[in-house]
MARVEX-333218 format. One line per 4 residues: number of its first residue (from 1); their letters; for each residue y, x, z of N, C-alpha, C. Coordinates in steps of 0.02 Angstrom, whole numbers, padded with zeros to 5 digits. Layout:
<recs>
NUM) A) Y/X/Z/Y/X/Z/Y/X/Z | ...
</recs>
This chain:
<recs>
1) MAVL) 01447/-00544/-00638/01393/-00501/-00627/01328/-00543/-00618 | 01295/-00502/-00663/01232/-00532/-00671/01169/-00544/-00619 | 01150/-00566/-00606/01107/-00564/-00564/01029/-00493/-00552 | 01017/-00477/-00483/00957/-00451/-00503/00885/-00479/-00535
5) SLPE) 00870/-00416/-00556/00800/-00427/-00585/00731/-00453/-00527 | 00753/-00508/-00516/00683/-00526/-00450/00597/-00545/-00498 | 00573/-00515/-00450/00515/-00511/-00495/00486/-00612/-00465 | 00441/-00610/-00514/00399/-00683/-00496/00373/-00664/-00405
9) CTRA) 00393/-00716/-00371/00375/-00724/-00324/00286/-00745/-00310 | 00236/-00733/-00335/00143/-00749/-00320/00139/-00738/-00264 | 00042/-00720/-00259/00027/-00730/-00196/00007/-00669/-00193 | 00016/-00598/-00237/00010/-00543/-00238/00063/-00508/-00202
13) VRDR) 00132/-00522/-00237/00182/-00498/-00226/00183/-00537/-00117 | 00174/-00576/-00113/00162/-00603/-00043/00104/-00541/-00003 | 00064/-00569/-00017/00015/-00527/00024/00029/-00439/00025 | 00066/-00423/-00045/00069/-00361/-00020/00132/-00346/00013
17) FATD) 00181/-00387/00028/00232/-00384/00066/00205/-00376/00132 | 00144/-00424/00137/00110/-00446/00215/00077/-00399/00255 | 00069/-00362/00194/00029/-00290/00258/00075/-00208/00245 | 00109/-00229/00188/00148/-00163/00208/00194/-00144/00245
21) GYLP) 00222/-00230/00244/00297/-00230/00275/00349/-00191/00239 | 00326/-00173/00156/00383/-00142/00132/00335/-00178/00028 | 00387/-00222/00031/00384/-00202/-00075/00450/-00194/-00121 | 00402/-00095/-00149/00444/-00122/-00205/00469/-00150/-00272
25) LPSL) 00562/-00117/-00268/00566/-00172/-00339/00613/-00131/-00410 | 00553/-00066/-00424/00600/-00053/-00477/00642/-00073/-00521 | 00696/-00045/-00534/00754/-00079/-00596/00764/-00142/-00581 | 00754/-00169/-00515/00771/-00218/-00468/00860/-00229/-00507
29) IPSG) 00901/-00170/-00499/00973/-00190/-00546/00988/-00205/-00605 | 01011/-00250/-00654/00972/-00223/-00721/01041/-00172/-00752 | 01017/-00149/-00798/01031/-00084/-00811/01115/-00105/-00829 | 01141/-00169/-00865/01191/-00150/-00875/01255/-00188/-00830
33) TLPV) 01212/-00210/-00770/01239/-00188/-00718/01241/-00163/-00650 | 01235/-00119/-00636/01224/-00055/-00607/01286/00012/-00617 | 01336/00013/-00668/01347/00052/-00692/01437/-00014/-00629 | 01430/-00061/-00666/01472/-00116/-00615/01472/-00105/-00525
37) LARE) 01381/-00091/-00519/01380/-00084/-00429/01387/-00014/-00419 | 01385/00038/-00452/01400/00085/-00441/01479/00097/-00422 | 01530/00071/-00503/01589/00108/-00477/01585/00048/-00407 | 01587/00010/-00410/01612/-00010/-00356/01598/00011/-00265
41) VRRL) 01538/00012/-00262/01527/00086/-00211/01529/00135/-00211 | 01562/00179/-00265/01593/00253/-00266/01675/00217/-00227 | 01698/00155/-00254/01779/00139/-00249/01784/00148/-00160 | 01729/00116/-00146/01693/00085/-00053/01709/00155/-00043
45) EGLA) 01658/00206/-00049/01646/00256/-00027/01705/00298/00005 | 01794/00310/-00030/01865/00302/-00026/01871/00259/00065 | 01815/00227/00090/01860/00227/00152/01799/00206/00191 | 01728/00236/00185/01697/00278/00239/01684/00322/00264
49) LRRD) 01648/00310/00315/01687/00396/00395/01610/00426/00394 | 01610/00459/00403/01552/00520/00401/01547/00518/00495 | 01441/00504/00505/01422/00506/00546/01385/00528/00584 | 01381/00597/00629/01346/00662/00643/01328/00665/00696
53) FVMA) 01273/00631/00706/01267/00613/00812/01183/00612/00784 | 01176/00624/00876/01073/00602/00871/01095/00532/00922 | 01043/00443/00900/01071/00366/00918/00995/00376/00984 | 01025/00381/01014/00999/00403/01105/00910/00328/01086
57) SMDS) 00964/00259/01074/00899/00214/01046/00844/00206/01008 | 00856/00274/00995/00813/00254/00946/00764/00317/00945 | 00756/00341/01005/00735/00411/01018/00752/00483/00997 | 00851/00463/00997/00855/00535/00997/00870/00548/00914
61) SPRH) 00861/00516/00884/00803/00563/00807/00907/00549/00774 | 00918/00628/00722/00988/00622/00732/00991/00571/00639 | 01088/00566/00646/01136/00502/00576/01158/00580/00553 | 01165/00593/00509/01178/00626/00450/01215/00615/00394
65) MTTL) 01246/00570/00380/01251/00522/00359/01343/00494/00339 | 01334/00467/00294/01431/00411/00281/01409/00371/00268 | 01453/00306/00316/01422/00254/00310/01501/00209/00310 | 01474/00150/00289/01502/00088/00287/01498/00028/00291
69) GGHV) 01541/00004/00330/01518/-00080/00396/01532/-00159/00352 | 01513/-00187/00348/01529/-00257/00314/01562/-00275/00310 | 01616/-00257/00394/01672/-00294/00407/01727/-00268/00356 | 01741/-00227/00311/01754/-00155/00283/01745/-00188/00251
73) IART) 01688/-00195/00224/01666/-00217/00131/01675/-00261/00125 | 01693/-00334/00182/01672/-00411/00180/01772/-00407/00160 | 01807/-00368/00185/01878/-00364/00192/01910/-00337/00081 | 01868/-00300/00071/01890/-00266/00022/01866/-00268/-00058
77) SHLV) 01796/-00295/-00049/01768/-00289/-00078/01740/-00391/-00116 | 01757/-00405/-00154/01714/-00469/-00193/01648/-00451/-00219 | 01663/-00435/-00235/01591/-00416/-00277/01508/-00406/-00242 | 01541/-00388/-00193/01462/-00345/-00127/01454/-00440/-00101
81) PELY) 01520/-00465/-00097/01522/-00515/-00039/01457/-00565/-00082 | 01468/-00586/-00139/01467/-00622/-00192/01389/-00620/-00192 | 01374/-00556/-00197/01290/-00535/-00216/01287/-00537/-00169 | 01282/-00516/-00111/01240/-00545/-00021/01231/-00627/-00011
85) HGPR) 01241/-00645/-00046/01274/-00751/-00052/01239/-00784/-00057 | 01235/-00740/-00129/01170/-00766/-00213/01116/-00806/-00174 | 01121/-00888/-00168/01091/-00918/-00157/01006/-00920/-00167 | 01024/-00916/-00253/00956/-00900/-00296/00906/-00820/-00230
89) LLSW) 00940/-00753/-00216/00928/-00737/-00180/00889/-00718/-00127 | 00903/-00785/-00080/00918/-00797/00008/00854/-00832/-00016 | 00835/-00881/-00068/00761/-00916/-00100/00709/-00876/-00085 | 00733/-00798/-00125/00663/-00789/-00150/00651/-00747/-00120
93) IGEV) 00712/-00712/-00050/00676/-00670/00031/00635/-00724/00062 | 00659/-00784/00045/00604/-00827/00102/00517/-00823/00068 | 00507/-00849/00034/00486/-00841/-00007/00408/-00816/-00006 | 00484/-00742/-00032/00408/-00696/-00026/00384/-00664/00045
97) SGLP) 00439/-00664/00113/00413/-00644/00172/00393/-00728/00211 | 00370/-00767/00177/00387/-00818/00212/00375/-00840/00281 | 00479/-00797/00270/00516/-00800/00355/00562/-00885/00313 | 00594/-00879/00366/00641/-00960/00338/00712/-00910/00316
101) AAWV) 00720/-00877/00278/00752/-00848/00287/00819/-00847/00267 | 00845/-00820/00304/00934/-00853/00360/00987/-00783/00329 | 01074/-00811/00318/01107/-00757/00275/01158/-00713/00371 | 01138/-00680/00375/01175/-00641/00451/01244/-00679/00466
105) TDPL) 01247/-00683/00518/01328/-00721/00521/01367/-00630/00560 | 01333/-00603/00561/01377/-00560/00616/01386/-00516/00548 | 01457/-00480/00537/01526/-00497/00473/01512/-00402/00483 | 01478/-00364/00546/01462/-00295/00522/01407/-00266/00503
109) ERHV) 01346/-00315/00506/01292/-00282/00472/01259/-00316/00423 | 01279/-00350/00427/01246/-00393/00352/01252/-00341/00294 | 01290/-00307/00265/01318/-00286/00227/01344/-00228/00216 | 01293/-00168/00199/01329/-00114/00224/01307/-00034/00175
113) INIL) 01341/00013/00165/01337/00058/00135/01327/00136/00175 | 01272/00157/00140/01249/00224/00182/01232/00261/00157 | 01277/00333/00126/01268/00392/00076/01245/00454/00087 | 01187/00469/00074/01171/00550/00135/01204/00575/00044
117) HQEG) 01221/00646/00084/01283/00690/00020/01294/00757/-00006 | 01271/00761/00094/01256/00833/00112/01193/00894/00113 | 01166/00911/00113/01113/00952/00092/01057/00929/00200 | 01045/00916/00187/01014/00898/00258/01024/00807/00273
121) DTHG) 01085/00792/00247/01092/00741/00286/01011/00689/00271 | 01002/00641/00332/00965/00617/00337/00989/00548/00353 | 00923/00486/00361/00939/00426/00434/00904/00398/00450 | 00905/00451/00497/00852/00468/00550/00802/00402/00590
125) AHTD) 00725/00384/00625/00695/00345/00646/00716/00277/00635 | 00692/00231/00653/00745/00158/00659/00683/00121/00651 | 00715/00038/00688/00717/-00016/00675/00759/-00045/00671 | 00751/-00085/00608/00822/-00125/00620/00829/-00196/00672
129) DYPL) 00903/-00222/00686/00895/-00283/00708/00864/-00333/00690 | 00878/-00341/00617/00893/-00379/00592/00825/-00379/00535 | 00787/-00429/00561/00705/-00439/00505/00691/-00419/00458 | 00722/-00418/00397/00731/-00404/00328/00776/-00394/00308
133) ALVL) 00772/-00330/00261/00809/-00289/00227/00815/-00275/00136 | 00874/-00291/00115/00869/-00249/00041/00881/-00226/00021 | 00878/-00169/-00014/00909/-00102/-00009/00893/-00078/-00084 | 00983/-00084/-00098/00973/-00073/-00163/01007/-00020/-00163
137) FTEA) 00990/00025/-00210/00981/00107/-00250/01064/00107/-00329 | 01103/00142/-00283/01158/00179/-00344/01136/00263/-00379 | 01136/00263/-00319/01123/00337/-00331/01047/00369/-00292 | 01024/00395/-00308/00977/00450/-00301/00920/00514/-00309
141) PGDP) 00910/00544/-00266/00880/00622/-00295/00805/00606/-00389 | 00812/00648/-00424/00778/00602/-00457/00684/00647/-00482 | 00716/00686/-00420/00642/00746/-00398/00617/00706/-00318 | 00542/00696/-00302/00554/00691/-00256/00560/00765/-00173
145) ADGG) 00523/00777/-00235/00541/00836/-00184/00604/00870/-00181 | 00648/00828/-00177/00725/00848/-00165/00758/00804/-00116 | 00694/00768/-00081/00715/00721/00013/00711/00683/-00020 | 00742/00636/-00005/00794/00551/00022/00747/00506/-00012
149) LLQF) 00685/00531/00009/00626/00483/00026/00648/00410/00099 | 00636/00364/00075/00597/00319/00113/00561/00329/00166 | 00518/00353/00219/00462/00356/00234/00448/00296/00296 | 00392/00280/00314/00377/00206/00319/00318/00228/00356
153) TPHA) 00296/00160/00402/00277/00161/00434/00245/00090/00471 | 00171/00028/00436/00184/-00045/00436/00146/-00064/00516 | 00204/-00088/00506/00195/-00131/00585/00150/-00084/00654 | 00226/-00084/00630/00276/-00004/00720/00294/00015/00729
157) HDLS) 00319/-00032/00782/00369/-00019/00819/00396/00050/00829 | 00344/00066/00896/00357/00134/00909/00378/00174/00862 | 00435/00224/00866/00446/00283/00793/00403/00345/00787 | 00352/00353/00843/00320/00368/00829/00242/00401/00796
161) GLET) 00244/00315/00756/00186/00318/00705/00231/00362/00628 | 00298/00349/00621/00328/00395/00574/00295/00465/00572 | 00261/00491/00627/00227/00560/00628/00146/00561/00631 | 00125/00513/00650/00017/00514/00595/00043/00475/00541
165) AAAR) -00055/00503/00508/-00055/00477/00478/-00011/00417/00415 | -00037/00377/00449/-00046/00325/00435/00064/00301/00389 | 00114/00335/00421/00177/00353/00348/00139/00359/00308 | 00211/00331/00276/00188/00342/00192/00269/00327/00173
169) HAHH) 00284/00360/00101/00338/00397/00068/00348/00353/00036 | 00395/00339/00012/00415/00278/-00048/00492/00358/-00104 | 00493/00336/-00170/00547/00373/-00210/00565/00328/-00238 | 00631/00340/-00226/00674/00280/-00274/00731/00308/-00342
173) RPGD) 00715/00273/-00419/00782/00283/-00421/00819/00254/-00450 | 00895/00257/-00475/00959/00234/-00464/00939/00161/-00508 | 00965/00105/-00469/00952/00032/-00499/00893/00008/-00476 | 00828/00054/-00432/00777/00048/-00395/00784/-00030/-00344
177) GYLL) 00774/-00057/-00321/00782/-00084/-00248/00707/-00082/-00220 | 00699/-00125/-00109/00642/-00118/-00083/00633/-00162/-00047 | 00636/-00213/-00032/00634/-00260/00019/00587/-00216/00088 | 00587/-00232/00127/00564/-00199/00213/00582/-00236/00254
181) RADT) 00514/-00254/00289/00525/-00286/00357/00544/-00274/00422 | 00630/-00242/00418/00655/-00180/00444/00624/-00183/00508 | 00611/-00234/00538/00612/-00237/00582/00538/-00222/00648 | 00517/-00230/00594/00423/-00207/00642/00408/-00152/00580
185) TAHR) 00428/-00113/00558/00432/-00077/00513/00443/-00007/00528 | 00427/00038/00565/00459/00101/00578/00470/00154/00537 | 00548/00168/00517/00543/00205/00443/00608/00247/00465 | 00636/00321/00411/00709/00327/00413/00678/00366/00339
189) VTPL) 00753/00387/00333/00725/00434/00251/00756/00504/00264 | 00704/00524/00222/00707/00622/00219/00737/00655/00213 | 00764/00695/00241/00816/00751/00220/00825/00806/00164 | 00898/00760/00138/00906/00790/00056/00889/00880/00062
193) RRPG) 00853/00923/00047/00829/00954/00019/00878/01045/-00013 | 00926/00984/-00032/00971/01074/-00043/01036/01049/-00099 | 01090/01060/-00089/01160/01033/-00097/01158/01005/-00164 | 01223/00955/-00180/01224/00942/-00231/01200/00872/-00262
197) LRRT) 01160/00850/-00194/01108/00777/-00209/01139/00734/-00170 | 01117/00678/-00191/01165/00607/-00185/01125/00568/-00142 | 01105/00536/-00132/01067/00451/-00114/01129/00406/-00072 | 01153/00371/-00122/01186/00307/-00081/01143/00240/-00098
201) VMNL) 01113/00194/-00053/01124/00125/-00064/01160/00066/-00025 | 01140/00015/-00045/01190/-00045/-00018/01129/-00058/00009 | 01132/-00087/00102/01080/-00127/00117/01083/-00166/00135 | 01056/-00244/00133/01071/-00323/00126/01025/-00312/00176
205) AYTT) 01065/-00383/00247/00998/-00383/00298/01019/-00456/00303 | 00980/-00444/00315/00950/-00559/00299/00906/-00561/00381 | 00914/-00632/00413/00884/-00642/00465/00844/-00704/00463 | 00839/-00721/00514/00796/-00828/00525/00880/-00843/00583
209) PDRQ) 00847/-00900/00565/00919/-00957/00603/00891/-00921/00679 | 00857/-00911/00724/00816/-00904/00785/00874/-00852/00795 | 00872/-00778/00746/00886/-00718/00763/00967/-00675/00741 | 00989/-00738/00755/01068/-00710/00748/01088/-00681/00788
213) QART) 01064/-00642/00835/01111/-00609/00891/01056/-00532/00881 | 01134/-00481/00863/01095/-00425/00874/01076/-00365/00927 | 01004/-00384/00938/00952/-00332/00984/00982/-00271/01023 | 01007/-00226/00971/01046/-00170/01021/01111/-00135/00976
217) PSAG) 01151/-00096/01021/01203/-00072/01010/01224/-00022/00936 | 01138/-00017/00913/01123/00022/00845/01190/00036/00809 | 01211/-00030/00794/01243/-00033/00733/01295/-00018/00753 | 01335/-00029/00804/01414/-00015/00834/01433/00072/00815
221) QLY) 01352/00089/00819/01360/00197/00836/01356/00199/00760 | 01310/00182/00721/01354/00176/00657/01391/00156/00600 | 01426/00105/00606/01441/00055/00555/01542/00068/00600
</recs>
C-alpha cells in the first residue's frame, strides 16, 4: 500500500501544531490508496460493536457509535498494523509534535475504528489517554451542516472548554486526516444531523516512551 501523503515538516507546520494542538492534513490518504483502505475498514466493520452509553469519567458525555478495538484489528488485518507501524510515519509525527514519539504497546488502543452511521451518532467530549492521535477519514459527510465535525479546544484538559467561545470546529472529507495533541486538547465529534450519513475514521494513537500506561478505563468501555 502506498505511504500517506505527509506534508513537509516545516517550522510553520510545527508552530501551528504547537499553538492549536491540531494540524489538518487534507488528502492525507493518496487517491489510489483510499479505496483500498476504505474496503478494508468496511470489512472490519463486520466485527465492530455498537456502543450507546454515557461515559462517567468524561463528564457523562454521550457515546453513540460503532467501534472496533485494536486487539481485534491486529488479529484480523495486516494492512492496518502495517500502516500504523510505518517508521517514516512515526518519525514525522515526532518531528511535528516535538515529542519522542513511540508506538503504543497496549493492543486495545493503538489503532481503532470509530463509525458514526445513525442520526444523532456522536463521540462525546473527551481527552485521550495517549498524547498523539493521527485520524484518517474513509467516510465523512460532505456538508458541514450535516454534523460529524471535530470540535476542539486547544490546551484545555477541562471539557467545559468545549462550551466556550474558544472552541473550534473542523470539517473533513474522505481521504483527509488530522494530527491532534489529544491528551491536552478537549475534543468531541458533533452529532450526525440526519439519516443516511456516515463518518468513519481510523484513529492511530502514539505516545512517548514514559507514557505507555493508559491513565483511565475509558478505552475499555469503548472498545
